N, C-alpha and C positions, 0 to 999 in steps of 0.2 A: 768672322772675329772667334777666334780658338777661345773656347771655354771647356772647362771639364764636364763629362757627362756624367749622367745620375751614377752614384754608387750603387752596388748591388743590393746593399741595404735600403736605401731610400728608394729605389725604385720596386723593390718586394713590399715596402710599407705603403708607397702609394697604391699598388697592385691590389694588395689586398682592401685599402679604404675603399676603393672603386668597386669592389667585387661584392662587399657587404651592401652598399647601396643607399648606407644612411650613417648616421652618427656613430663612431667607432669610440670607445673607450682606451684610455692607454692600458689598462688589465688585458683588455682583448689583445691589443697588439703585442704585448709581453709574451703571451700564452701562444699566440699563433706564429710568432716569429723565432721563440726560443733565445732571446736576448736578454739582457738585464735593463732593469727599470732605466738606469743611469744611461745607458745606451738609446733606450727610445725616447725618454724625455730630451735627449741631446738631437737625435735625429727629428723628434716633431718640432722643438723650438725653431730648428733651420730652416724645415720645410715651411712653417707658418712664417718666417722673416722674409722668405724668398717668394711668398705669394703661391704656394701649392698646396697648402693645408689652411682652412680656416677652422678657427676655435670656435665651439659654442659651450656657454656656462662657464662655471667656476669651481675650483675646488674639487670635491669627489663627482660633481657632476659634469665635469670637463668631457667632451667629446670634439671628435676632428672628423671633419668632411673635406673631401678632395674637392679644389677648386676646378673652374674652367679651364685655367691654364694647365692643370694638372692633366687633365684629361686631354687635352691637346697634345701636352708631350707626349704622353706615353701613346696614344692613338699614331702619332707619327715618328715615333722615335726620334725626337729631335733631341740634340744635345742639351744637357743641363745647362741653364743660365741663358739661353739662346730663345726661350721660349716667347712669343707673341704676348705682351702684358694687355693690361687693360689700356695703356697707353695708344696701341691702336685703335681704340674706340672712338678716339679724338678724329673730329672731321672739320674742315673748314665750313662755315656757313656760307649760304648762297653770297653773301655782302661780300666777302672776301676772295669769292672765287676770281674776278676780275683780274685783282691784284695776284693771286696765286698763280693765276696762267700766264701773265705777263713775266713773272719773273722764272718760267719754264722755257721760255723762248730762248733759242741759240743764243750765244754771246755776242754774236756778230750781228745780231739783229738789234740789240739793246745799247742805247746812249751812254758814253761812257759819262760819269759824273765825278765830281769832287766833294769835299767837305762843304756843308752849308752852314755857316756860323749862325744865321737867323734862327737854325733850329732851337739853340739854347738861347739866344739874344733876344728873341720875340715872345719867349715864355715869360709870364711873370705870375708867381708864385700867389695861389689861392684865388686868381681870377683866369688863368688860363689852365688848361687840362688837358693831360694825354689819354687818360682814361675816360670814358663816358661820367659824367659826374654822379648819376645814379648807380652805376656799377660799383664806383668807388667807395660811396658811402655804404652800398650794401656788403661789399667783401669787407670793410672795416668793423662794420657791426657785426658780422658773422664771425673774424677773425681776433677780435680783441678779447683779453681777459676781463672780466668784471671784477675781478678781485683788485684791490688797490696795494699792489705790491710796488717794491722798488722796480726801476727799468732793467730789463734783463731778467727777471725772474722766471718767465714763461720760458725763455730759451734754456736757461740752468736746468728746468724741471725736466726737459725733454733731452738734454744735452747728449747723452748716450746715444739714443737712436737717430737724433739730429746728425752727429757726427759721420755716422754710417752713411746714413741716406744722402746728405747735401756732399760729402766726399766722393762716393760712388757715382752718385746720376753726374755731378759736374765733371767728374774725370772721364765717364763715359762719352758724355757730349765732344770730348777731345779725342776719342780714339781708344782710351784706355781699354785694356783687355780682360782686366780682373773683373771677376763675378761679384755679384753683392756678397755673396757667403764669403768669397775671398777676402775681401774688405773686413768683413765682421770678424773673421780669424784673425787677419793682421791687426787689426787692431786691439783685440783681447789679448794677443801674444806679445805685442809691442816691437818695437824696431830692435834690429840685431838678431833676429830669430830665423832669417831666411836670406835668400839672395838680393841686393838691392838694384833689382833693375829699375829702369825708367818709369815702368806702370807703378812700381811699389812706391817709389819717391813721389810720384805726383800724387798718390793717395795720401801719404804721410802728409805732404807739405799743407794738403786741403784740411788734413786733421788739425794740424799746427795753426795754420791760418784763420779756422772756425773758431778755435779754442780762445786763441789772440783776441778776435772780434767779438765774443761773447765776455770779454774779460774788460776790453778797452772802451767799448762804445757807449756803455750805459755809465761811464765816469768822464770821457773825453767827448763823446756826441760824434755828429757826422763831421768829421774834419779831414781836411787833405792829408794831414801826416798819418792819420790811422788808413787811409785808402791806400797812401803808398806803401805803407809797412804790410797791408794785405797783399798786395802784387808780389813785394819782396819774399815774403814767407810762402806764398804759391811757388814761386820760380827759384827757389833756393837750389842751388846745384844742378839747376836744369838748362841753364843758359851758358854758352861758351863763355861770353864776355861778362863778366861779373858787374862791367859798369850799367849793364842794362837793368841791373836787379834794384828796383825802388827809385828809379830815376827818370824822367822825362825822356820820350824818344828822341833820337838825332839819327835816324837812319829810315830808310824807306821800307815799308811795309806793303805788303800786298793782300789781297782778299782772295783767296782761292775760288774760283766759280763764279765770279762777280765783276761787274764791269765799276765798281766804286774804288776810287782811290784817295784814300785818307790823306789829310793834310800832313806835310812834311816840315812844317816850320816850327821848330822847338818853342819859341815865344808864344805862337798862337795857340799850342797844344796846352802849356802849361797855364796861360790866362783863361782859356775856355774850360778846364778842369776846375779850376779854381772857382769859376763862375757857376759850373755843373754844382760843386759841392756847397756853394752858397745857397744857391735857390735851392737844393734838396734839403737843406737845413731848416729854409724858411716853409715849406709846405707841411701845412697842418694836418691833412690826412696822410698818415703813415703809408699807406697802400699806394696812393699816387706817388708819393715821394720814392717807393720803392720801384714802382714802374719807371719812373723818370730816370733813377739812377740805372737802373738795369738797360736800358734802351741808349741811353746819352754815354755813358762810358763805354760801351761796347763800338757805338757809332764814331767816337772821337777817335779811339785807338791810341790813349796818351802813351803806351809803354811799348817797348820793343815787341815783346810777348805777353802772353796770360791776360790780354784785355778780357775776352768773353769771360776766364772765370774768374777775374778780379770784379767784373760786373754782376755776375750772379751772385758773389758774397756780398758785394757792396749795397745790393737789393735787399738784403738783410736787415742792414743798420738801422734804417726809420722803424722797420718792425721792431728792432729789440728795443728801441726808445720807448714806444707805446705800448710795449707788453703784448704785441700780437702774436699770432702763430707763425713761426718762420716759415721760409719758401725753400723747399729743399730740391726743386725741379725734378722729382721722380716721376717717373711714366713718360716721358719725352721722348719722340723720336727723333734721331738728328735731322733727318729730312724736315720734318715739322719747323724744329728749331731753326734751322737754316734758312728756310721759306721766311720766317717771321723777322729774322734779324735783315734777309736782304730786301724785304719791304722796306725798313728803315734806310739801310744803307744807300740804296738806289733812287728811292723815290720819296724818302720822308715820310713815308705812309705807315702808320702804326695799327692800322684795321687787324692785318695778321697777328701783329705781336700782343694785341688787347685780347684776342681770342684765346690765344695761346696761354697767356699769363692767367687770365680767367680760368681756364681749365687747370693750370699748375696749381694755382694758389688754391682753388675750392678744394683741391685733393689735399694739400698739405693741411688746411684747416681740418678737414676733417680725420684725417691722420692722427694729429698731434693733439686736436681735442678730447679724442677718445683716450690716448695715450695718457694725457693729463689727467684726465679725469679718472682712470683706473689706478694711477698712482697716489691719488688724493684720498681714495678711500682703503684704509686698513682692511686688508684680509683678515676677517674674524679669527680663523684657525691660528694664523700667525700671531694674533693678538693673545689669545689664549695661551698659544704654549710658548710664549717669548722667551721666557726663563729657561723652559726644556731646552729650546732649540739652542740656545746659550751654552747649555750644559752638554747638548750633541755636539757642538763644534769642538769644546774643549776634550771632550773624551777621545775624538778621533784625532783631532790635530796635534795637541799637547800630550796626550797620555796614549796615542798609538792603537787605540782600541777600535774592532771593526764597526761600523755603523750598525750592523743586526745588534752586536754587544752592547752597544752604547744606548740603543732604543731599548734593550730589555732592562737596563739599570734606572731608567726614568718614568715616572707616572704617568702613563698615556691611556686613556679611554681605546678600548679596544677597535671601536667604530672609526676612531682618528688615524689608527696606525699607520695604515697605507698612505694617507695624504699627508701625515707627518713626515714618514720616510722620504716621500718624493720630494717635498720642502727643503728637506735635511739634503738631499741628493744635490737639489739644485743650487743651493747656498755653496755647498762644496766645490761644485764645479765652477762657480764663479768667485771664489776667495781667492784674492791677491792681496800682496802687502800693502796697497793702497786704501782696502776696505777692510782690513783684518781687526782693526781696534773695536769695531762694534762687537764683536766676540771677545774682547780683552785676551786677544792673541797678539804675539811680540812678531814685529816684521820678520826678523831673521830666521825664527822658528818656524812662521807659516811659509816662508821662501823655502826651506829646508823640507818642510812636507810636499811643496809644490814641485821640487826637482827630484823628490824620490818618486813622482808619479802620481801625486793625491790619494794615497792607498786609502782604503776603507773597507 
């Protein structure tokens, strides 16, 4: 997989943090590397997002330490973006090893199989369970929001990060070569800012599909039209035959590296897909419903292409309805994912899929619960200087002043000056047409300032 290497700036920053051997402040990085605070903030933000720096504390007490992934990358001179992540810590349990080993046998020694309709027809919602009942209950308890908010609230609160995480991880499982930071930059810049290759299109399609799902599911529920629309959005402009977009498959598909042959009868595919949707709708535990949709949509292969992508996004539909942490599929190795799916395809055995799902969802719960909690607690410094921050944005964007000049014209305690300047820099970095109204800035004026290079 070809991914851009560390930039010289990022490598120097990481090596300095490692050399210090302990938590490092942004001030120290600014002084040692002799670059602006804006550059430091941007570099640190990207490295934290990629998992190479860990943040400790908040506000003026913020410090950064290098993660284990960063140490491995620098020691081995591994290209940026291809460093083994914590997903490599996932190990199959002893209970799943017989299944895993059987799936590693040569194809010629494995018995060819077709689609088994009883995998769905024998499932009785709220009586049958693909997940162990205790695990399903435990994951629901850990992942659900305790607040009484409308359906979809949880996902909307973490949507910005979810769009990046789920789009990148799902695309990566399809062989996409873009890095997590490439994805973040693409979504920040928007469409039309670079070459529209297949990898870029795949990521943008994921983003559009996730945004559609977050809006549609809370009002429409788990329905066949929503699922079909998900596939259509995921595969837009990626299929040669437009008739394969948003329609039941009418051609043969093959599963690479497997002896499984999905059904090729359109009426069976359509009837079974409706059955899957109806049963998922009836399942009371949203985590069990998520797992049910994930494995069954992939197993059925109802579309000409995009089935695994559709299955991953559809697994989030019940979680959206019940305000549970979303499922992002981060930190999954492609080989582990393929093994879990093959167990279902070839043996209707969900043992490996259950283990991988638990690993994935526990990590999602951990990430998004922390993110959501951080968003719900107002920054005391921001709250104190809310009006001042608004004035700074006006001074820089509307009046064309430098940030230093702007700061000198507003009342700020000397002890808070550095932290407030850092907050203002971050806000200016993230200012766009769609969020400029919060600072009483006009869209056109804001876009002209952005086109001018965000001068400050």
